[in-house]
Each structure stands twice: as structure tokens, then as C-alpha cells.
C-alpha positions as CSV (number, residue, x, y, z in Angstrom):
1,M,-0.1,-0.1,-0.1
2,T,2.8,2.3,-0.4
3,T,1.4,4.2,-3.4
4,V,-1.7,5.0,-1.4
5,R,-1.2,8.8,-1.1
6,R,0.0,9.9,-4.4
7,R,-3.2,11.0,-6.0
8,L,-3.3,12.1,-9.6
9,Q,-0.9,9.5,-11.3
10,T,-2.4,7.0,-13.7
11,R,-3.0,6.0,-17.4
12,Y,-4.2,2.8,-19.0
13,A,-4.3,0.8,-22.6
14,L,-6.3,-2.5,-23.3
15,Q,-5.1,-2.8,-27.0
16,A,-2.1,-2.3,-28.9
17,G,-3.3,0.9,-30.6
18,A,-4.1,2.4,-27.2
19,V,-0.9,1.6,-26.1
20,A,0.9,3.3,-29.0
21,L,-1.4,6.4,-27.9
22,L,-0.2,6.3,-24.3
23,M,3.2,5.9,-25.3
24,A,2.8,9.0,-27.5
25,A,1.1,11.0,-24.8
26,A,3.9,10.1,-22.3
27,T,6.4,12.1,-24.4
28,T,4.1,15.1,-25.2
29,W,5.8,17.9,-23.3
30,V,9.3,16.9,-24.5
31,E,8.5,16.5,-28.3
32,A,8.0,19.2,-30.9
33,A,8.2,19.2,-34.4
34,P,10.8,17.0,-35.6
35,R,14.4,19.0,-36.3
36,V,17.5,18.1,-37.9
37,P,20.5,19.4,-36.1
38,T,22.9,21.3,-38.6
39,D,25.8,20.5,-36.5
40,D,27.3,17.3,-35.1
41,N,28.3,19.3,-32.0
42,E,24.8,20.3,-31.2
43,V,23.4,19.3,-28.1
44,V,19.5,18.6,-28.9
45,E,18.7,17.6,-25.5
46,S,20.1,16.4,-22.2
47,L,18.5,13.7,-20.6
48,P,18.1,13.6,-16.6
49,S,20.9,12.0,-14.8
50,V,19.9,9.6,-12.1
51,A,22.4,8.4,-9.6
52,G,22.8,4.6,-9.7
53,W,19.7,4.4,-12.5
54,S,21.5,3.2,-15.4
55,R,22.5,0.1,-13.5
56,E,19.0,-0.7,-12.3
57,A,17.7,0.1,-15.7
58,R,19.8,-2.5,-17.3
59,T,18.9,-4.9,-14.6
60,L,15.4,-4.2,-15.1
61,R,15.6,-4.7,-19.0
62,R,17.8,-7.8,-18.6
63,E,15.1,-9.4,-16.4
64,L,12.2,-8.3,-18.8
65,Q,14.0,-9.6,-21.8
66,Q,14.5,-12.9,-19.8
67,R,11.0,-13.4,-18.4
68,P,8.7,-10.8,-20.4
69,T,5.7,-13.0,-19.3
70,D,6.4,-13.2,-15.7
71,T,3.6,-11.2,-14.0
72,A,5.6,-10.1,-10.9
73,V,8.9,-9.0,-12.8
74,A,6.7,-6.9,-15.3
75,V,4.9,-5.2,-12.8
76,A,8.1,-4.7,-10.6
77,A,10.0,-3.0,-13.5
78,A,6.8,-0.8,-14.3
79,G,6.5,0.4,-10.8
80,R,10.0,1.3,-10.6
81,Y,9.8,3.2,-14.1
82,L,6.9,5.0,-12.5
83,E,8.6,5.8,-9.4
84,L,11.3,7.4,-11.6
85,A,8.5,9.5,-13.6
86,R,7.2,11.0,-10.4
87,S,10.4,11.7,-8.7
88,Q,12.1,13.2,-11.8
89,G,8.7,14.7,-13.2
90,D,9.6,13.1,-16.5
91,A,6.6,11.4,-18.3
92,R,8.8,9.3,-20.5
93,Y,9.4,7.0,-17.8
94,A,5.6,6.3,-17.7
95,G,6.1,5.0,-21.5
96,N,8.8,2.8,-20.1
97,A,6.4,1.7,-17.4
98,M,4.0,0.8,-20.2
99,G,6.5,-1.0,-22.1
100,A,7.4,-3.1,-19.5
101,L,3.7,-4.7,-19.5
102,A,4.0,-4.9,-23.4
103,H,3.2,-8.5,-23.2
104,W,-0.4,-8.3,-22.5
105,A,-1.1,-4.9,-24.8
106,A,-3.4,-6.8,-27.0
107,A,-4.8,-9.1,-24.4
108,P,-8.6,-8.2,-23.4
109,P,-8.9,-7.2,-19.8
110,N,-10.4,-10.6,-18.6
111,E,-7.5,-12.4,-19.9
112,T,-4.7,-10.0,-18.3
113,P,-3.5,-10.6,-14.8
114,P,-5.1,-8.1,-12.3
115,A,-1.8,-7.0,-11.1
116,V,-1.0,-5.8,-14.6
117,L,-4.3,-4.1,-14.7
118,V,-3.7,-2.3,-11.7
119,M,-0.2,-1.4,-12.6
120,R,-1.8,0.1,-15.8
121,A,-4.5,2.0,-14.1
122,T,-1.6,3.4,-11.7
123,I,0.2,4.8,-14.7
124,A,-3.2,5.9,-16.3
125,Q,-3.8,8.2,-13.2
126,F,-0.3,9.4,-13.4
127,L,-1.0,10.5,-16.8
128,H,-4.4,11.9,-16.1
129,D,-6.4,9.3,-18.0
130,F,-8.9,9.1,-15.0
131,D,-11.6,7.4,-17.3
132,G,-9.4,4.9,-18.3
133,A,-8.0,4.2,-15.0
134,E,-11.3,4.0,-13.5
135,A,-12.4,1.4,-16.2
136,L,-9.4,-0.9,-15.4
137,L,-9.8,-0.9,-11.8
138,K,-13.7,-1.6,-12.0
139,A,-12.6,-4.7,-14.5
140,V,-10.2,-5.9,-11.8
141,L,-13.0,-5.6,-9.0
142,T,-15.3,-7.5,-10.8
143,R,-12.8,-10.4,-10.6
144,Q,-11.1,-9.9,-7.4
145,P,-13.6,-7.4,-5.1
146,A,-10.9,-7.7,-2.4
147,N,-8.2,-6.0,-4.0
148,A,-7.4,-3.4,-1.7
149,Q,-4.9,-1.4,-3.9
150,A,-7.5,-1.3,-6.6
151,W,-10.3,0.0,-4.0
152,I,-7.6,2.6,-2.7
153,T,-6.8,4.0,-6.2
154,L,-10.6,4.3,-7.2
155,A,-11.2,6.1,-4.2
156,T,-8.3,8.6,-4.7
157,I,-9.7,9.0,-8.6
158,Y,-13.0,9.6,-7.5
159,R,-11.9,12.3,-4.9
160,V,-9.7,14.0,-7.4
161,R,-12.8,14.0,-9.5
162,G,-14.8,15.7,-6.9
163,R,-16.8,12.4,-6.6
164,Y,-17.2,12.3,-2.8
165,N,-19.9,9.9,-2.1
166,E,-18.3,7.3,-4.7
167,S,-15.2,7.8,-2.8
168,D,-16.6,7.2,0.5
169,A,-18.2,3.7,-1.1
170,A,-14.7,2.8,-2.3
171,C,-13.0,3.8,1.0
172,R,-15.6,1.7,2.8
173,A,-15.1,-1.2,0.7
174,L,-11.3,-0.7,1.2
175,G,-12.1,-1.1,5.1
176,R,-13.7,-4.7,4.5
177,V,-10.8,-5.9,2.6
178,G,-7.4,-4.2,3.6
179,P,-5.8,-2.4,6.5
180,A,-8.1,-0.2,8.7
181,L,-5.7,2.6,8.7
182,Y,-6.1,3.2,4.9
183,A,-9.9,3.1,4.9
184,L,-10.1,5.4,8.0
185,A,-7.6,8.0,6.3
186,C,-9.4,7.7,3.1
187,L,-12.6,8.6,5.1
188,A,-11.3,11.5,6.9
189,E,-9.8,13.1,4.0
190,N,-13.1,13.0,2.4
191,A,-14.8,14.6,5.6
192,G,-12.3,17.4,5.5
193,L,-13.1,18.2,1.9
194,R,-16.8,18.3,2.8
195,G,-16.1,21.0,5.8
196,N,-16.5,18.2,8.6
197,Y,-12.9,19.6,10.0
198,D,-13.1,18.4,13.3
199,K,-14.1,15.2,12.5
200,A,-11.4,14.7,10.0
201,R,-8.9,16.3,12.2
202,T,-9.7,13.9,15.1
203,A,-9.6,11.0,12.7
204,L,-6.1,11.6,11.5
205,K,-4.4,12.7,15.0
206,R,-5.9,9.4,16.3
207,L,-4.1,7.3,13.3
208,L,-1.0,9.4,14.1
209,D,-0.8,8.7,17.7
210,D,-0.9,5.0,17.1
211,P,2.7,3.6,18.5
212,Q,3.1,1.2,15.7
213,L,3.5,4.4,13.4
214,Q,6.4,5.9,15.5
215,T,9.2,3.6,14.0
216,R,11.4,4.8,11.3
217,E,9.9,2.3,8.8
218,Q,6.8,3.9,9.2
219,A,8.1,7.6,8.4
220,G,6.4,7.6,5.0
221,T,3.0,6.8,6.6
222,R,3.4,9.7,9.1
223,Q,4.1,12.0,6.3
224,W,1.1,11.0,4.4
225,L,-1.3,11.4,7.2
226,L,0.7,14.8,8.3
227,T,0.3,16.1,4.9
228,S,-3.4,15.2,4.7
229,L,-4.0,16.9,8.2
230,A,-2.1,19.9,7.0
231,E,-4.4,20.2,3.8
232,I,-7.3,19.9,5.9
233,E,-6.2,22.8,8.2
234,E,-5.8,25.0,4.9
235,L,-9.1,24.0,3.9
236,A,-10.5,25.0,7.4
237,G,-8.9,28.4,6.8
238,R,-6.3,27.9,9.7
239,P,-3.0,28.5,8.0
240,A,-1.0,28.9,11.2
241,E,-1.8,25.4,12.4
242,A,-1.3,23.9,8.8
243,D,2.3,25.5,8.6
244,V,3.4,23.4,11.8
245,I,1.7,20.6,10.6
246,Y,3.4,21.0,7.4
247,R,6.9,21.3,8.8
248,R,6.4,18.4,10.9
249,A,5.8,16.2,7.9
250,L,8.9,17.4,6.2
251,Q,10.5,16.2,9.6
252,A,9.1,12.9,8.9
253,E,10.0,12.3,5.4
254,R,10.2,14.6,2.2
255,S,8.1,13.7,-0.9
256,G,7.7,15.3,-4.0
257,Y,4.0,16.1,-3.4
258,L,4.4,17.5,0.1
259,L,7.3,19.9,-1.2
260,L,4.8,21.2,-3.8
261,A,2.0,21.4,-1.2
262,Y,4.3,23.4,1.1
263,S,5.5,25.5,-1.8
264,D,1.9,26.5,-2.7
265,Y,1.3,27.3,1.2
266,L,4.5,29.5,1.3
267,Q,3.4,31.3,-1.7
268,R,-0.1,31.9,-0.4
269,A,1.3,32.8,2.9
270,G,3.6,35.7,1.4
271,R,6.8,33.7,2.1
272,P,8.1,33.0,-1.4
273,K,11.8,33.4,-0.6
274,E,11.6,30.5,1.3
275,I,10.9,28.1,-1.8
276,P,14.1,28.0,-3.8
277,A,15.7,26.4,-0.7
278,L,12.9,23.9,-0.2
279,L,13.0,22.9,-3.8
280,G,16.4,23.5,-4.9
281,T,17.8,20.1,-4.8
282,E,14.7,18.6,-6.8
283,A,14.4,17.5,-10.2
284,R,13.3,20.4,-12.4
285,S,10.0,19.0,-13.3
286,D,7.3,21.2,-14.7
287,A,5.6,21.7,-11.5
288,V,8.8,22.3,-9.6
289,L,10.0,24.7,-12.3
290,L,6.9,26.6,-12.2
291,R,7.0,27.1,-8.4
292,M,10.5,28.4,-8.8
293,A,9.4,30.8,-11.4
294,I,6.3,32.0,-9.5
295,A,8.5,32.4,-6.3
296,A,11.3,34.3,-8.2
297,R,8.7,37.0,-9.9
298,G,10.7,40.2,-10.1
299,L,14.1,38.9,-9.1
300,E,17.4,38.2,-11.3
301,G,17.1,35.0,-13.0
302,A,13.6,34.5,-12.8
303,H,13.2,35.4,-16.5
304,T,15.4,32.0,-17.6
305,D,13.0,29.9,-15.5
306,A,9.9,31.4,-17.2
307,V,11.3,30.9,-20.5
308,E,12.3,27.6,-20.1
309,L,9.1,26.5,-18.9
310,K,7.2,28.4,-21.6
311,A,9.1,26.1,-23.9
312,R,8.2,23.3,-22.2
313,F,4.4,24.1,-22.6
314,G,4.9,25.3,-26.3
315,A,6.5,21.7,-27.1
316,A,3.7,19.9,-25.2
317,A,1.0,22.1,-27.2
318,E,2.7,20.7,-30.6
319,R,0.6,17.4,-30.0
320,P,-3.3,17.8,-30.4
321,G,-5.4,17.1,-27.2
322,T,-2.9,17.4,-24.6
323,T,-3.9,20.9,-23.5
324,A,-6.2,19.6,-20.7
325,V,-3.5,17.4,-19.3
326,H,-1.2,20.4,-18.4
327,A,-4.2,23.1,-17.8
328,R,-3.4,23.2,-14.4
329,E,0.1,24.2,-14.4
330,E,-0.3,26.5,-17.6
331,A,-2.7,28.4,-15.7
332,M,-0.7,29.1,-12.9
333,F,1.9,30.1,-15.2
334,A,-0.6,32.5,-17.0
335,L,-1.9,33.9,-13.7
336,D,1.2,34.0,-11.6
337,V,4.2,34.6,-13.7
338,E,2.7,36.3,-17.1
339,G,-0.2,38.0,-15.5
340,D,-2.4,36.9,-18.2
341,A,-5.9,36.7,-16.3
342,R,-8.0,36.0,-19.0
343,R,-5.7,33.1,-20.5
344,A,-5.6,31.6,-17.0
345,L,-9.2,31.7,-16.6
346,E,-9.6,29.8,-19.8
347,L,-7.3,27.0,-19.0
348,A,-8.6,26.9,-15.3
349,R,-11.9,26.3,-16.7
350,L,-10.7,23.7,-18.9
351,N,-8.5,21.9,-15.9
352,V,-11.7,21.5,-13.8
353,K,-13.6,19.4,-16.4
354,L,-10.7,16.9,-15.8
355,Q,-9.8,17.4,-12.0
356,R,-11.6,19.0,-9.1
357,E,-9.0,19.0,-6.3
358,P,-9.1,22.0,-3.9
359,I,-6.1,23.4,-5.8
360,D,-8.1,23.2,-8.9
361,L,-11.0,25.0,-7.6
362,L,-9.0,27.7,-5.8
363,L,-7.1,28.4,-9.2
364,F,-10.3,28.6,-11.1
365,A,-11.6,31.0,-8.2
366,R,-8.3,33.1,-8.4
367,A,-8.2,33.5,-12.1
368,A,-12.1,34.7,-12.3
369,V,-11.4,37.4,-9.6
370,A,-8.2,38.4,-11.4
371,A,-10.1,38.5,-14.6
372,Q,-12.9,40.6,-13.0
373,D,-15.1,38.2,-14.5
374,E,-18.7,38.1,-12.4
375,P,-20.4,35.1,-14.4
376,A,-16.9,33.2,-13.9
377,R,-17.0,33.6,-10.2
378,A,-20.7,32.4,-10.2
379,E,-19.6,29.4,-12.1
380,V,-17.1,28.5,-9.5
381,K,-19.3,28.9,-6.8
382,A,-21.9,26.8,-8.4
383,L,-19.5,24.1,-9.3
384,V,-18.1,24.1,-5.6
385,Q,-21.8,23.7,-4.2
386,Q,-22.3,20.9,-6.9
387,I,-19.5,18.9,-5.4
388,G,-19.6,19.6,-2.0
389,L,-16.4,21.2,-1.4
390,R,-15.9,23.4,1.7
391,D,-12.6,25.3,1.4
392,A,-12.0,28.7,3.2
393,R,-9.7,30.0,0.7
394,V,-12.3,29.6,-1.9
395,D,-15.1,30.9,0.2
396,A,-12.9,34.5,0.8
397,L,-12.6,35.0,-2.8
398,L,-16.3,34.6,-3.6
């Protein structure tokens, strides 16, 4: 259950054609129109260097070549590639993850091992294909109603899309087949999103007080629970309490999600100067580079980060149908770096058609206010009421 926390991370394919489409989508932000260099010494692109990864990659490829039909080997390899995609912010590794499952690319779901389907769904979630991920997980649960990983992933996808009642049902199903901790935390997150802050806070603190979670081996679980608690404090309009808990989470264990969440908090709190030190050693993914560019507005060197990020967005736009996948980051860039409120509003509206986490509704509200668009503000308010989200930050804007 170590993958429980990281929402927003998965995409799938049931047939060979869909796999090819996925592989293309996984490379969208790095591929533009083909270009042939005129100088043999020209550096076309520098791939990320990951310490120790080359040896591990060779081992994975060798094992896959020797046992391409071994489910455990293929799923383990795909999982490692996906970890790298997350840590490096490089979707190309998600393509490698799908490649590790290539043996089953043409097989129908009922003839594909459930573990492979769950991994495909996890990759699909990473690549924002939530419909595809949901379909795969339901196929798994039809065959294996007690598959805990499928239930928690499905609950997360429902939550990300603002479908809290369905997420609750998946959380409860998880509680019947998996560890109680994950089901209780799952329900607590949903309670916090609905505005039941005391209930959510009490549940998460009770879980954090469990003596079994105080070991070094459980640092990641403590960090996940603390991050969830900090986010609930933000929803409740208690930024000082959120700050304390975010810092406790960082002391437990750093993660990419936590670093971005705390960076966004620091920006909202008017403390952008703390962000470069927080993110300085992270891989320069789009999300990290965006926060650095926002934090550096008006400072020396800010232009360089902004230009690089704009070029990445331009490269992604070369492929049709990919704008929605990057709409959140592009909307933040338009609003907080370029100061283009109308463009930000257009992108934020597109983004909430795909995902409806608090960050997405808050961005939509901020863009509507910045654009001085009263109908858009009403649209945000109606959407918040429709999904049942209670966020003090959004309420303050509307």
C-alpha cells in the first residue's frame, strides 16, 4: 500500500493501438516538430541523470528480456519506472512503465493478470487518464472484489474528480478487505473536503498517535497522514496550524507531493523567498520549475526559468488533445508568472473539467477574480456547491 498517497497518477491501454497512443502521450511535453541539427556538436537534448539508475535500468531490461511473461517481474519493473517518472517529473518513464507490460498489450482485460491491470491504472492516473484508470480498476474488482490496492486507487480517483460519495463507498469497501488505517484515512480526507474539519482532524490525529507508526520504517506513512492533516487545516482556514503540520511532515520524510504542497502554502502565505531552498535540490520537473518561477517573480534569474517553462508548454502543445493534461500548470503560469488573467481563466476552466481537487477550484476562483469576470465567479461558486467542497480560501474569494 505504499502508493496510497500519491493521487493524480495513472493511465491505461487495453489494446495495442491504445498502448501506442499512451506512449505518444507520455512524451508530449518533450516532443515538438522534428528537427535535424545542422552541427554534429549540437546538443539536441540533455536527458536527466539519476544516480544509480543506469545500472538498475540495465537490470530491469535484462530481467524483462529473460522473463517477459512473468507478471511479478513486469509489474515490478513498471512500478520502478513509474517511481522514476514521479520523482523526476519526466513522463517518458511512464512510457517505459507501459513498455514493461507490453506482453499483455493486446490481451482483453479478462485475460490480463489483475496485477497488470492495476499497474496500468496507476500509470493511467499519473497521466491524467482518469476514465481509463477507473475502467481498469472496475475490471479488476469484478474479478477480485478484495483487491485493496484497486479500491484505494479508485477512491482516490473519485476524490480527485470531486465525486465524494463514490469515494466514500470505495473507502468503505477498502475497509472490508484491507488495513483499517487506509480506509479511515481515506474517509477522513473526504470528510475534510466536505467541511467536517473536526471529524477529519480527530480521525487523522488518532491514527498518527498509534504507537506502531512511531518507528523509522513508518516515516512515510506519518508524512502522508501529516500532509493530509495540513491540507485539512488549510481548508478550514487555519494557515498557522497548517504551517506547523507541514513542517512536521517534512521532518518525517520528504516527498515530491509534500514539497509542492508546502511551496504553494508558502506562496499563499507571502513567504516565497523560502521556496527556492525547499525545492532547490529537486528535479526540474514542470511542477517544480513553475513554483520556482512564481517565487522568483521580479528577481534576477526569474526570466530564465519562465522562458524554459514556456518552451516546455509550447512543446507539449504541438501534440493535439494534450492541453487539458497540462491545464493546471499552464493556468498557474499564465496567472502568477505572466499576469494574463483571461488566459489563466480559460485554462482553469478547462482544467476543472478533468480534475477537481481544492487546488483546481482555488485556481479557478483566483483566475475569475483576477479577470474581474462575475459570471465566472458565479460558475466557480456553483461548481463548488455541486461537488460539496468546503474551502475557506475559495469562500474568501467568492
